[in-house]
N, C-alpha and C positions, 0 to 999 in steps of 0.2 A: 504493500500500500504506500510505502514511502516514495516510490518512483512514479506514482500515479498522479495524474492531473485531476482536479475537482472543479465542478461548476455547480452553482446553485441556480436553479431555474424556477421562475414563476411565469404564469401564463394567464392572460385575461383579455377580455374585450374592452374593459374599462381602462382608460388611460390614467397614468399617473399625472400629477400636476406639473412635474418637471423632469420626466425621465430623460436620460439615465443618471444625471449628475446629483440630483437631490439638493441642488444649491439654491433653488428658488423657493417659492411659497408652497408648502405642503398643506393639504386640506386636513386639519386635525380630526375632523368628524368623519373622515373616510378611512376605514381600517385598511383598505387596499394600499394606500400610500404609507400608512404607518407600518404595516407588516413588511412592505417592500424595503423600507428604511432599515428595519431591524435585520432583515435577511441580507441586505446589501452590506451592512456593518459586519455581520458574521463572516460573509465571504471575504471581504477585504482584510479583516483581522487575521485570517488564516492564509491569505494569499491565493484565494480561489477566484475564478471568474464568476461574475454575477450576470444573469440575463433575465430581464423582464421582457417576456415576449408579448407584445401587444398585437393581438389578432384583430385586424380590421374586419368588422362584421360584413362589409361590402365584398370582401374577398373570400369569405368562408364558403365551404362546400354547401350548396343548398340542401336544406332539410336536416343537416347534422348539427347537433348542439355543441356548445363549447367543449364539454368533456371529451367528445369524440375528436375534436381538433387537437387536443393535447396528445392523444394517441397517434394521430396522423403526423403531428410535429415530431414526436420521438421516433417513429418509424423512419421518417425521412432523415432526421438528424443523425441517428445511429449509423445509417448507411453512409452518409457523407463523412462523418468523423472517423469511421473505421477505415475508409479509403485513405484519409489523410495520415492516420497513424501507421498504416501498412507501408505507405511511401516513406515516412520519416524514420521509423524504427519499430521493429516488430515486438520489442520487449517493453514498450510503453503501454500504459493503460489509462483509461479515462472513466471517471465516475461522475454521475449527475445526482444531485439531491433535488427532487422535484417537490415544491411546496405550493399548495393552493394559496390564493391571495388572502385567505383568512387564517393562514398558518405562519408561524415563525419559529426559529430555532430558540428554544427556551434557555438552554445552557450554552451560551456563546463561547465559553471557555474550552469546551470539548471539541477537538478537531474531528473531522470526518474519519481519518485513519484510526483514531482512538475509538470513536463510536462504532465503526464497522468491526474493528478488532474485538471490542467487547461483545458485540452481537455474535461474532464467529466463535468466541470462547464459550458462550452460553447456549448456542443452538448449533445443530449440525449443518452448517452452511458450507457447501462445496467451494473450493478455491476458485473455480471458474463460473461461479454464479452469475446469472445475467441480470437479476433484479431482486430486490428485497422489499416486500410489502408487509404491512401489519394487518391483522384481522380487525374488523370493526368491533367495537366494544359497546356494551350496554351503558348508557348514561342516564341514570334516573335524575329527575322525574321526566325529562323530555322524551327519552327513548327507553321504555321499560321492557322491550322485547329483545331477545338475543338475535343478532343479525350476523349470520355466518357468511360473511363476504370479506373480500380484501378491501382495504382502504385505498381509494384511488386519489386521495387528497395529499398524501405525503408518502414518498417512496424513494428508494435508491435504485439507480440503474447503472450497470457497468457495461460499457460499450464492448460487446463481443458477439460471437455467433448466437449465443443463447438469447441475449436481449433483442438482437435483430429479428430472430425467429419469433419471439414472443410478441413484439410490436407489429410485425407483419401479419401474424395470425389474428391478433386483436383488431387490427385495422380491417382485415378481411371480414371479421365477424360483424362489423358495423352495419352491413346490409341486412343482417338478421335481427336488428334491434326492433322489438315490437313497438317502441315509442317513436320510431322514425316516421316522419310525416311523409307518407306516400302521396304522390299527386297523380 
């Protein structure tokens, strides 16, 4: 993990008030800007790249919601980044920490290599893992039922064949979404 590059990624259709420098006026009543500032700080503190991907609604694939566009983004990004790393050096790796715009890194003192290393020590995570997701948890009183699904709001992705396969398959499954607006 010490030789890996890391990038913190956020994705939304709502613009920040002054992306990407955060030197202008932020809108304190909009958590999107506040969580972006916290995650930007975390990334810069540890020497990571930070990307706030602003998806223009006019260029979105018709009938697909924003969550699907995050999947499309990573499917495309993983293919492009892997080609760059293959050209530069085959022993390099790249990790992404994806955070929804309502999420932020709570412990800014813990680096991603330390966090991933801790996860690997506690769980049977293969060395060539493509992505790490958490399971949704019950949150009383708002959510009193058990939801056995992965959280698509915060996850780690390692750019490799496994993650490329995952995001290609996930993208392909988009056409089967029962909530898709068919015309």
